[in-house]
N, C-alpha and C positions, 0 to 999 in steps of 0.2 A: 284495298279501296283507298286508303289515306296516301298512299306512295303516288297516285295519279292527281293527287288536290292542288299540288303546286304546279303541275302542266294545266291544269285547269284554270287555276288562278292567271298563269302568264298569260294562256290563250285569251281569258276574260280581259285582262288589261290592255292587251293587243287590241282586241276587237272596240274596246273603248277608245283607245287613241284613234283608230281609223274611223270608227263610226263619227267621233266628236268632233276631228280635227282634219282629218286627211281627206274622207267621202261626207260630207256633213249632209250630201245633197240625199243619201239614202232616207233620213229621218225625215223630211220635207212634207212626205205626204199625210205624215201625222199631226194631229192638233199640237200646238205647242208644247203645252202640259204634259204630253203622251212622251215625247221626244225627251224631255229633261228628266222626266221618271225612270224612262229606260235605261239613260246615260247614267243616274247616279245610283240605280238598283245593279247596274253593272258593275259600277266602282266597289260597292258595298258588297256584294258578292265576291268579288276577286281578292278583297280583304281579307274576309272571314274565312276563304277557302285557303288562303296562304297562311292564315295563321293555325288552323288545325292539320296542315299537310305534314309530312314525315320530314324529320331533320336532316339538312342538306345544303349543298350550294345553292339549289334551283330555289328551296324555299327562302333563303336569305334573299336572293334576285327579287323575288315576287313580292315577300313582304316590303322590301324597300319603295319598289317600284310603287305596289299599292297605297303604301304609307305616304308616299309623296303625292299621291292621288287626294287620299284624303286630306292631308294637311291642306291642299289647295281648295280643296271644296269647303272644309271648315273658314279657309281664309276669304273665300268670295263669299259666304254667307255672311260674315262678319262686318266685310266692306259694303255689302247690301244694306246690312242692317243699319250703319253708321251712316251709309247715305240718305236713305230713308227718314231716319230720325232728324236729320239736319245737322 
């Protein structure tokens, strides 16, 4: 099962990119809080499945992509906090 985790992680990060940036209209029927929760959970699940997958080239790629997503999520959160506090 662990050998498939990197492929699942790659599919999750691709789905995150598609739903978040390429076709965001897919999530518009949902309330705003739900679509943000779905996108964030896809990113976090992708990160953890990449970490627990079997070593290899695909694991390196998925960990790199999901880590960039997590770092950008942290940066957006910090930026939003700074803007809110003035």
